[in-house]
C-alpha positions as CSV (number, residue, x, y, z in Angstrom):
1,M,108.0,77.3,94.7
2,Q,107.9,77.5,98.5
3,N,105.4,80.3,98.5
4,F,103.2,78.3,95.9
5,L,103.3,75.3,98.2
6,L,102.5,77.5,101.2
7,I,99.4,79.0,99.4
8,I,98.1,75.7,98.4
9,T,98.5,74.3,102.0
10,L,96.6,77.2,103.3
11,L,93.8,76.8,100.7
12,L,93.7,73.1,101.6
13,I,93.3,74.0,105.4
14,G,90.4,76.1,104.6
15,M,88.7,73.5,102.5
16,G,89.6,70.9,105.2
17,I,88.1,72.8,108.1
18,K,84.8,73.4,106.1
19,R,84.4,69.6,105.7
20,L,84.8,69.1,109.6
21,A,81.5,70.9,109.9
22,I,82.6,72.1,113.5
23,F,83.2,75.7,112.4
24,P,80.1,78.2,112.0
25,K,79.0,79.2,108.5
26,E,80.1,82.7,109.1
27,T,83.7,81.6,109.5
28,G,84.9,82.8,106.2
29,N,83.4,86.2,106.7
30,I,84.8,86.4,110.2
31,L,88.2,85.8,108.8
32,N,87.8,88.3,106.2
33,L,86.6,91.0,108.7
34,T,89.7,90.4,110.8
35,V,91.8,91.0,107.7
36,I,90.0,94.2,106.7
37,Y,89.8,95.7,110.2
38,I,93.2,94.5,111.6
39,S,95.7,92.7,109.3
40,Y,95.4,94.9,106.2
41,P,95.3,98.3,107.9
42,A,98.5,97.1,110.0
43,L,100.3,96.2,106.7
44,V,99.4,99.7,105.2
45,L,100.7,101.5,108.2
46,L,104.0,99.4,108.1
47,N,104.9,99.8,104.5
48,I,103.6,103.0,103.1
49,P,106.0,105.2,105.2
50,K,109.0,103.2,103.8
51,L,108.4,104.3,100.5
52,V,111.3,106.3,98.9
53,F,110.2,108.3,95.8
54,S,112.5,108.5,92.7
55,S,112.0,109.5,89.0
56,K,113.6,106.3,87.7
57,L,110.9,104.2,89.4
58,L,108.3,105.6,87.4
59,I,108.0,102.6,85.1
60,P,107.1,100.0,87.8
61,A,105.1,102.7,89.6
62,I,102.9,103.8,86.6
63,T,102.5,100.4,84.9
64,P,100.1,98.9,87.5
65,W,97.8,101.9,87.1
66,V,97.9,101.6,83.3
67,M,97.0,97.9,83.6
68,L,94.2,98.8,86.0
69,V,92.6,101.2,83.6
70,F,93.1,98.8,80.6
71,S,91.6,95.8,82.6
72,A,88.6,97.6,84.1
73,A,87.8,98.9,80.6
74,L,87.7,95.5,79.2
75,V,85.6,94.1,82.0
76,L,83.0,96.8,81.6
77,L,83.0,96.2,77.9
78,L,82.5,92.5,78.5
79,S,79.8,93.1,81.1
80,K,77.9,95.2,78.6
81,I,78.1,92.6,75.8
82,L,77.4,89.5,78.1
83,K,74.9,91.4,80.3
84,W,76.6,90.5,83.6
85,D,74.7,91.4,86.7
86,R,76.1,93.8,89.1
87,A,77.6,91.4,91.6
88,I,79.7,89.6,88.9
89,T,80.7,92.9,87.2
90,G,81.8,94.4,90.5
91,C,83.7,91.1,91.5
92,L,85.6,91.3,88.1
93,L,86.3,94.9,88.3
94,L,87.8,94.3,91.7
95,L,89.9,91.1,91.0
96,V,91.0,91.4,87.3
97,P,92.9,94.7,87.6
98,L,94.3,93.9,91.0
99,G,97.1,91.2,91.2
100,N,98.9,89.4,93.7
101,T,102.0,91.5,93.4
102,S,103.4,91.0,96.8
103,F,103.1,87.5,98.3
104,L,103.5,85.8,95.0
105,G,104.8,88.5,93.0
106,I,108.0,89.3,94.9
107,P,109.1,85.6,95.4
108,M,108.4,85.1,91.8
109,V,110.4,88.0,90.8
110,R,113.3,86.8,92.9
111,A,113.1,83.2,91.6
112,F,112.9,84.2,87.8
113,L,114.6,87.5,87.5
114,G,117.0,87.5,90.4
115,E,117.3,89.1,93.9
116,Q,118.6,92.6,92.3
117,A,115.0,92.8,90.5
118,V,113.1,92.5,93.9
119,P,113.2,96.4,94.8
120,Y,111.4,97.0,91.5
121,A,108.8,94.5,92.4
122,L,108.4,96.3,95.7
123,V,107.8,99.6,93.9
124,Y,105.2,98.0,91.6
125,D,103.3,96.5,94.6
126,Q,103.9,99.5,97.0
127,L,103.1,102.4,94.6
128,G,100.6,100.4,92.4
129,S,98.7,97.5,93.5
130,F,98.8,98.4,97.3
131,P,97.4,102.0,97.0
132,A,95.1,100.9,94.2
133,L,93.4,98.4,96.5
134,A,92.8,101.1,99.1
135,T,91.5,103.6,96.7
136,Y,90.2,102.1,93.4
137,G,89.1,99.0,95.4
138,T,87.2,100.9,98.0
139,L,85.4,102.8,95.2
140,I,84.4,99.7,93.4
141,L,83.1,98.2,96.7
142,A,81.2,101.4,97.3
143,I,79.5,101.3,93.9
144,Y,78.9,97.7,93.5
145,G,78.9,96.1,96.8
146,A,76.3,95.3,99.5
147,G,73.2,95.0,97.3
148,T,72.1,95.2,93.7
149,S,70.7,98.7,93.7
150,K,73.0,101.6,92.7
151,P,74.1,103.5,95.7
152,S,73.8,107.3,96.0
153,L,77.1,109.4,95.6
154,Q,76.8,110.4,99.4
155,K,76.7,106.7,100.4
156,S,79.6,105.9,98.2
157,I,81.8,108.6,99.5
158,K,81.0,107.7,103.1
159,K,81.8,104.1,102.3
160,V,85.2,105.1,100.8
161,L,86.0,107.4,103.7
162,T,85.2,104.9,106.4
163,F,86.8,102.0,104.8
164,P,89.5,100.8,107.3
165,P,92.5,100.3,104.8
166,F,91.8,103.8,103.2
167,I,91.7,105.4,106.7
168,A,95.1,103.6,107.3
169,L,96.4,104.8,104.0
170,L,95.7,108.4,105.0
171,L,97.3,107.9,108.4
172,A,100.4,106.3,106.9
173,L,101.0,109.2,104.5
174,L,100.5,111.7,107.4
175,L,102.9,109.6,109.5
176,R,105.8,109.3,107.0
177,P,107.9,112.0,108.6
178,I,107.7,110.1,112.0
179,T,109.8,107.2,112.9
180,Y,107.7,104.5,114.6
181,H,108.7,103.3,118.1
182,R,110.2,99.8,118.0
183,A,107.4,98.2,120.1
184,F,104.8,99.7,117.6
185,T,106.7,98.5,114.6
186,S,106.8,95.0,116.2
187,L,103.1,95.0,116.8
188,L,102.4,96.1,113.2
189,D,104.8,93.2,112.1
190,M,102.8,90.6,113.9
191,L,99.5,91.9,112.8
192,A,100.4,92.4,109.1
193,A,101.9,88.8,109.2
194,T,98.4,87.4,109.8
195,L,97.0,88.7,106.5
196,V,98.0,86.0,104.0
197,P,97.2,83.1,106.3
198,L,93.8,84.3,107.3
199,V,92.8,85.4,103.7
200,M,94.1,82.1,102.0
201,I,92.3,79.9,104.7
202,A,89.0,82.0,104.2
203,V,89.3,81.7,100.5
204,G,89.7,77.9,100.8
205,Y,86.8,77.8,103.2
206,Q,84.6,79.5,100.6
207,L,86.0,77.8,97.5
208,Q,83.7,75.5,95.8
209,L,85.1,72.9,93.3
210,K,81.5,72.3,92.2
211,M,80.7,75.7,90.7
212,D,77.4,77.1,89.3
213,K,77.4,77.1,85.6
214,A,76.5,81.0,85.8
215,I,80.0,81.7,87.0
216,L,82.1,79.5,84.6
217,S,82.0,82.1,81.6
218,P,83.0,85.2,83.9
219,L,85.6,83.0,85.7
220,A,87.3,81.9,82.4
221,L,87.2,85.4,80.9
222,G,88.3,87.0,84.2
223,L,91.4,84.7,84.2
224,L,92.2,85.0,80.6
225,L,92.2,88.7,81.0
226,K,94.3,88.6,84.2
227,L,96.8,85.9,83.4
228,I,97.3,86.3,79.7
229,I,95.8,89.3,78.0
230,A,97.1,92.0,80.7
231,P,100.7,90.9,80.6
232,L,100.8,90.5,76.8
233,A,99.2,94.0,76.5
234,A,102.0,95.3,78.9
235,L,104.6,93.6,76.9
236,L,103.3,94.8,73.5
237,L,102.9,98.5,75.1
238,F,106.7,98.4,76.2
239,R,107.8,97.0,72.7
240,L,105.9,99.7,70.9
241,I,107.4,102.6,72.9
242,N,110.9,100.7,72.7
243,F,111.4,100.4,76.5
244,D,113.5,97.5,77.7
245,G,115.6,96.6,80.7
246,E,115.0,95.0,84.1
247,L,112.5,97.6,85.2
248,V,110.4,96.7,82.2
249,Q,110.7,93.1,82.6
250,V,109.6,93.2,86.3
251,S,106.6,95.4,85.3
252,I,105.5,92.9,82.7
253,F,105.9,89.9,85.0
254,E,104.1,91.5,87.9
255,A,101.3,92.4,85.4
256,G,100.8,88.6,84.9
257,M,100.2,87.8,88.7
258,P,96.9,86.1,89.5
259,P,94.2,87.9,91.3
260,M,95.0,89.5,94.6
261,V,93.9,87.5,97.7
262,T,92.9,90.5,99.7
263,A,90.8,91.8,96.9
264,G,89.0,88.4,96.9
265,A,88.4,88.7,100.6
266,L,86.8,92.0,100.1
267,A,84.6,90.9,97.2
268,I,83.5,87.9,99.3
269,L,82.8,90.2,102.4
270,D,80.6,92.6,100.4
271,D,78.7,89.8,98.6
272,L,80.2,90.5,95.1
273,S,79.5,86.9,93.9
274,P,81.5,85.1,96.6
275,P,81.8,81.8,94.6
276,L,83.3,83.7,91.6
277,A,85.7,85.6,94.0
278,A,86.9,82.6,95.6
279,A,87.4,80.6,92.4
280,L,89.3,83.6,90.8
281,V,91.7,83.6,93.6
282,G,92.2,80.0,94.2
283,I,92.0,78.6,90.6
284,G,94.0,81.7,89.5
285,I,96.9,80.9,91.8
286,L,97.0,77.2,90.4
287,F,96.9,78.4,86.7
288,S,99.5,80.8,87.4
289,F,101.9,77.8,87.8
290,L,101.6,77.4,84.0
291,T,101.3,81.0,82.8
292,L,104.1,82.7,84.7
293,P,106.9,80.4,83.4
294,L,105.5,80.9,79.9
295,L,105.4,84.6,80.4
296,Y,109.0,84.6,81.5
297,Q,110.0,83.0,78.2
298,L,108.7,86.1,76.3
299,L,110.6,88.7,78.4
């Protein structure tokens, strides 16, 4: 509950400073750029080297990737049927498969499933959602972002390779055998801690309660896919293969988290339907108050 209240407060701060009309119109993008070039790379460098790989962790490690493929396929199918434009399709491809499995997911797992389940939530986030944003997310941005025309393969590859979080991911993997100096770790801690406040304030700044009718349908379908269909599909999959236990419960619960705030920031920054991206993040968090307790009852 504390994290929910914190997120809502940050959203309200963002909405409030927009009403003050003393901040420039580019405030949201400036905050997002700070996250992309400073906060998120620091988080990658801080957490990736801490991963300890083990065969028993395959369930929470693989589940987010299965959910990513499943969700992305449904978005592409709906896009073809409903004839969404490239910006809306790219926005949904980025936000529907990627959930808020860290800032919201870990506290919610702790609250509903207990402290002993938190390490499995960390695996889900650090081996699933986290690298998926830096790899899959970068690819989606390269293909759909910054314009409506389809980019060339060369430009897409260049955009992936020069994306700051992806560069940080490669560096973090190379630096895994090395122990960071205490001062460097403290610096990364400080920079990474700015990610959630900056992103949520930026989302609040760019969130519009009066939304264009054109985004209402993709917004409703996107939240339906993310908050209800994806976790129910994960639940059904594990029931069919007769898997159960705490690892499975955590994986299903994390699959039902609302859209990732950092993915929303990336979508807004790359002009992938910014009103839709802000709404998916902000309204998705609010609706998760209802869907997560219901999902827990099914576990």
